[in-house]
VOLUMKOL-316200 format. One record per residue (C-alpha): x negated, y, z. Coordinates in steps of 0.25 Angstrom, whole numbers, plus 2048, in hexadecimal, padded with zeros to 3 digits. Example, Ala and Ser with C-alpha at 12.3 -4.5 7.8 and 13.67 -1.06 7.14 Angstrom:
2
PT  east  north   up
PT   7CF    7EE  81F
PT   7C9    7FC  81D
***
This chain:
405
PT  east  north   up
PT   800    800  800
PT   7FB    80E  7FD
PT   801    816  808
PT   7FA    819  815
PT   7FE    80E  81F
PT   806    812  82C
PT   7FC    80E  837
PT   7FF    80D  846
PT   7F3    80C  84F
PT   7FA    803  859
PT   807    7FD  85E
PT   807    809  868
PT   808    813  85D
PT   813    80C  856
PT   81B    80C  863
PT   818    81B  864
PT   81E    81D  856
PT   82A    814  85A
PT   82D    81D  866
PT   82C    82A  85D
PT   835    823  852
PT   83F    81F  85D
PT   841    82E  860
PT   841    833  852
PT   84E    835  84A
PT   84F    836  83B
PT   851    845  83C
PT   844    846  844
PT   83C    83D  83B
PT   842    845  82F
PT   83D    852  834
PT   82F    84C  837
PT   82E    847  828
PT   834    854  822
PT   82A    85C  82A
PT   81E    854  825
PT   824    854  816
PT   825    863  817
PT   816    864  819
PT   813    85D  80C
PT   81F    860  803
PT   823    86E  7FE
PT   830    86B  7F7
PT   83E    870  7F8
PT   845    86C  805
PT   84E    861  7FF
PT   842    85A  7FA
PT   83C    85B  808
PT   848    855  80F
PT   84A    84A  805
PT   83B    846  806
PT   83B    846  815
PT   847    83E  816
PT   843    834  80B
PT   835    832  812
PT   83D    82D  81F
PT   847    825  816
PT   83B    81D  810
PT   839    817  81D
PT   847    811  81D
PT   848    80F  80E
PT   849    7FF  80F
PT   856    801  817
PT   85E    808  80C
PT   863    802  7FF
PT   85F    80E  7F5
PT   855    819  7F4
PT   853    825  7EC
PT   846    829  7E5
PT   83E    836  7E2
PT   83A    83B  7D5
PT   830    846  7D8
PT   82B    84F  7CC
PT   824    85B  7C9
PT   81B    860  7BF
PT   80D    865  7C2
PT   803    862  7CE
PT   805    868  7DC
PT   814    869  7DC
PT   816    85E  7E7
PT   81C    852  7E0
PT   811    848  7E4
PT   811    84F  7F2
PT   81E    849  7F5
PT   819    83B  7F1
PT   80D    83D  7FB
PT   816    841  806
PT   81E    834  804
PT   811    82D  804
PT   80D    833  811
PT   81A    831  819
PT   824    828  812
PT   826    819  814
PT   81A    811  80D
PT   819    81B  802
PT   812    815  7F6
PT   80D    820  7ED
PT   808    81D  7DF
PT   804    824  7D3
PT   80C    820  7C6
PT   80F    812  7CB
PT   814    807  7C2
PT   81F    7FD  7C5
PT   814    7F2  7C8
PT   80F    7FB  7D4
PT   81D    7FC  7DA
PT   820    7ED  7D8
PT   814    7EA  7E1
PT   817    7F5  7EB
PT   826    7F3  7ED
PT   824    7E4  7ED
PT   82D    7D8  7EF
PT   82F    7D7  7FE
PT   838    7E2  802
PT   83E    7EF  7FD
PT   83A    7FD  801
PT   82D    7FA  807
PT   826    807  802
PT   82A    814  7FA
PT   824    817  7EC
PT   81E    824  7E8
PT   81B    825  7D9
PT   812    831  7D6
PT   80E    835  7C8
PT   81A    82C  7C3
PT   81D    833  7B6
PT   81D    826  7AE
PT   825    81E  7B8
PT   831    81E  7AE
PT   829    816  7A4
PT   828    80A  7AC
PT   834    801  7AB
PT   830    7F9  7B7
PT   82E    806  7BF
PT   83C    80B  7BB
PT   842    7FD  7C0
PT   83B    7FF  7CD
PT   841    80D  7CF
PT   84F    80A  7CA
PT   850    7FE  7D3
PT   848    803  7DF
PT   852    80D  7E4
PT   85A    802  7EA
PT   855    7F8  7F5
PT   85A    7EC  7EC
PT   852    7F0  7E1
PT   848    7E6  7DB
PT   840    7E5  7CE
PT   83B    7D8  7C8
PT   82E    7D5  7C2
PT   828    7C8  7BC
PT   81C    7C4  7C4
PT   812    7C1  7B8
PT   80A    7B7  7C1
PT   816    7AF  7C5
PT   81F    7B2  7BA
PT   82A    7B4  7C4
PT   833    7BF  7C6
PT   831    7C8  7D2
PT   83A    7D3  7D8
PT   834    7DF  7DE
PT   83B    7E9  7E8
PT   83C    7F7  7E2
PT   843    7FF  7ED
PT   83D    80A  7F4
PT   83D    819  7F4
PT   835    81F  7E8
PT   82F    82C  7E4
PT   82B    82F  7D6
PT   821    83B  7D4
PT   81F    840  7C6
PT   81D    84D  7BD
PT   82B    84C  7B8
PT   838    845  7BD
PT   83C    838  7B7
PT   842    838  7A9
PT   851    833  7A9
PT   84E    82C  79B
PT   845    822  7A3
PT   849    823  7B1
PT   857    827  7B3
PT   85A    81C  7BD
PT   84E    820  7C5
PT   852    82F  7C4
PT   860    82B  7CA
PT   859    825  7D6
PT   850    831  7D9
PT   850    83F  7DF
PT   848    848  7D7
PT   83E    851  7DE
PT   838    85C  7D5
PT   82C    860  7DD
PT   828    86F  7DE
PT   81B    875  7E1
PT   81A    878  7F0
PT   810    87B  7FB
PT   810    870  805
PT   80A    873  813
PT   800    867  811
PT   7FC    85E  805
PT   801    850  808
PT   7F5    84A  800
PT   7EB    850  808
PT   7F2    84B  815
PT   7F3    83D  810
PT   7E5    83D  80B
PT   7DD    847  812
PT   7CF    84A  80B
PT   7C9    84A  819
PT   7CD    842  826
PT   7C7    84E  82E
PT   7D2    857  829
PT   7DA    857  836
PT   7E6    85F  830
PT   7E8    855  825
PT   7E5    849  82E
PT   7EF    84E  838
PT   7FA    84F  82D
PT   7F6    841  828
PT   7F8    83C  836
PT   806    842  837
PT   80A    83B  82A
PT   805    82E  82F
PT   80C    831  83C
PT   819    834  835
PT   818    827  82D
PT   816    81F  83A
PT   823    826  840
PT   82B    823  833
PT   827    815  833
PT   82A    812  842
PT   837    81A  840
PT   83B    811  835
PT   838    804  83E
PT   840    80A  849
PT   84C    80E  841
PT   84C    803  836
PT   858    7FC  83C
PT   860    808  83F
PT   86E    807  838
PT   870    80E  82B
PT   87D    816  82B
PT   885    815  81E
PT   889    823  819
PT   891    82A  80E
PT   887    834  807
PT   892    839  7FE
PT   88A    834  7F2
PT   88D    829  7E8
PT   885    81F  7DF
PT   876    822  7DD
PT   876    82F  7E5
PT   87B    827  7F1
PT   871    81C  7EF
PT   866    827  7EF
PT   86A    82F  7FB
PT   872    826  804
PT   866    81F  80A
PT   85E    82B  80E
PT   86B    832  814
PT   86E    825  81B
PT   861    825  822
PT   863    834  827
PT   872    832  82A
PT   876    839  837
PT   869    841  838
PT   868    850  838
PT   85F    84F  82C
PT   86A    849  824
PT   871    855  81E
PT   864    85B  819
PT   860    84E  813
PT   86D    84C  80D
PT   86D    85A  807
PT   85F    857  801
PT   864    84A  7FB
PT   870    851  7F4
PT   866    85B  7EE
PT   85E    850  7E8
PT   86A    848  7E4
PT   870    854  7DD
PT   862    856  7D5
PT   862    847  7D1
PT   870    847  7CC
PT   86F    855  7C5
PT   862    84F  7BF
PT   869    843  7BB
PT   874    84A  7B4
PT   86A    854  7AE
PT   861    84A  7A8
PT   86B    83F  7A4
PT   871    83F  796
PT   87E    838  79C
PT   885    845  79F
PT   882    84B  792
PT   887    83E  78A
PT   893    83D  793
PT   897    84C  790
PT   894    84A  781
PT   89D    83E  780
PT   8A8    845  788
PT   8A8    850  77E
PT   8A8    847  772
PT   8B4    840  777
PT   8BB    84E  779
PT   8B8    852  76A
PT   8C4    854  761
PT   8C6    854  752
PT   8CC    861  74C
PT   8DA    85B  74C
PT   8D9    859  75C
PT   8D7    84A  75B
PT   8CB    844  763
PT   8BE    843  75B
PT   8BB    836  761
PT   8C7    82D  762
PT   8CA    823  76D
PT   8BE    829  774
PT   8B5    822  76A
PT   8A8    828  766
PT   89D    822  75D
PT   88F    820  762
PT   88A    827  756
PT   892    833  759
PT   88D    834  767
PT   87F    832  763
PT   880    83D  758
PT   886    846  763
PT   87B    844  76C
PT   870    846  762
PT   877    853  75D
PT   87A    859  76A
PT   873    866  76E
PT   86F    861  77C
PT   868    855  777
PT   865    859  768
PT   85F    867  76C
PT   854    860  774
PT   852    854  76B
PT   844    84F  768
PT   846    844  75E
PT   853    83F  758
PT   854    831  752
PT   860    828  74E
PT   862    822  75B
PT   859    829  765
PT   858    838  769
PT   84D    83E  771
PT   850    84A  77A
PT   848    852  785
PT   854    850  78F
PT   857    842  78E
PT   84B    83C  787
PT   84E    832  77C
PT   85C    82D  77B
PT   861    822  773
PT   86E    81F  76C
PT   870    812  772
PT   86D    817  780
PT   876    823  77F
PT   881    81A  77A
PT   880    811  787
PT   880    81D  790
PT   88D    822  789
PT   893    814  78B
PT   891    816  79A
PT   89B    822  799
PT   8A6    817  797
PT   8A5    815  788
PT   8A7    808  781
PT   89E    805  774
PT   8A4    7FF  768
PT   89E    7FC  75B
PT   8A6    800  74E
PT   8A2    800  73F
PT   89E    80E  740
PT   895    80C  74C
PT   896    80B  75B
PT   8A0    813  763
PT   8A3    817  771
PT   8B1    816  777
PT   8B2    81F  783
PT   8BC    81D  78F
PT   8C0    82A  794
PT   8C3    826  7A2
PT   8B5    820  7A4
PT   8AF    82C  79D
PT   8B6    835  7A7
PT   8B0    82D  7B3
PT   8A2    82E  7AD
PT   8A4    83D  7AC
PT   8A4    83E  7BB
PT   896    83A  7BC
PT   891    847  7B5
PT   891    855  7B9
PT   89D    85E  7B5
PT   894    86A  7B2
PT   88F    866  7A4
PT   884    871  7A5
PT   87D    869  7AF
PT   87B    85E  7A5
PT   86E    861  79E
PT   86E    862  78F
PT   87D    866  78E
PT   87C    873  787
***
C-alpha cells in the first residue's frame, strides 16, 4: 500500500485514543476535520463542507450501499486541484493516490476479498475514459454490490474483483459525456479555482527536512487526526444507521443519502445537506446542458406538432421517418452551425462529439417510440402518453438547454 500507515506506539496509546473517541461526536469530529481541511484547501465553502464530511464518511463507506465520486478539474498549474487529492491522501481512510492509473492497477488494489477497503485518488487522469475496463470499474464501483470480471491468464478461470469505493478523478478537463456519461452521472464536479491556502499540503506530507519543526508538527497533527478517525470508526462501527427520507429520488438519492444518513441528527446536517444540494444542482444542470437527449426530445415534440397548409398533421399517426429525423438533426442551426464533419450516417460536433444515425435512433426510441420497417425505410411511431412522461425529465425552460437557439 502506498499510503502512510496508521501506527500506534503501544496498546496504551490505542486505549487513550479510544477514550477520546468515546467523548467525541460526529459534530466535534467534523469540526476538527474541517479546521484541518481549511488549512490546506482554499476553495468555496460548499466544497470545503463536502470534502470535510466526505473524509469522515470514507471511514464508514463499507456500511453503505452506494457512494458518489468527485470529478475535479482545472486548467493550469497551481490552482489547487491536486491539493484536494493530497488532503484526502493525508486524512481519509486508506487513500491510494495514483497518477494516470490503469484498470489493472485498480484490480490489484481493490482485490477480491471485501469491498470498500480503500479509496482511490486518480491524479492526472485525463485519459481515463479511453480504458473500457476502467469505465466498467467506475460504473460498477459506486455500489457495494459492484464487481467486475476478468479472466486469469495463468489459470484461464474467471475471477471477480470488487470495485466499490469512494473515488476521486483529477484532470485538466471534466469527463466528456460521449465517453463517460454513466460516470458523470455518479460524480460531483468540482471546478478548482486558484487560491492561497495557509499551508502547502505536499510540504507537510513530505517535508524536505525533518528538522523543520513547524512542518513536522503539522504532519503529526495529520497523523493524530487519522488515528482518531480510525478509532472513532472502530468504536462506532456497529451503531445503528437510521433510514431517512432525503427528498431525492433515483440517482440523486443514491449519491447523497449515505452521507446524509451518517450525519443525521447532527448540528452539521443542515450545512452538509445544503452543500450536497448545491452539487446535485450543478450535476443535474451539467447533465441537461451537455446531454443531447433534451435537444432531441424537443425536436421530436416540435416535429409532431407540425401542420400542413391545410391544417392536417404533417406526420400522420404520430409517425416520422428515421430519414426525416436525421435530416432535421443535421440541418439544425444548433448542431449544424457547429459541425466539424458531416458524413452520411455520422455527424461530428463540438458540443456532442461524434453522433451516429443508429445511436441517435436508439436514443429517440427511448422516448416511447416503436420502430417499424417500411419499403420507404424505417419509421418511428410515437406514443403521446409515453412522450409526455419523458418530457417531465427535462427542464421546462428551453433556454437552459445548451444548443437550442
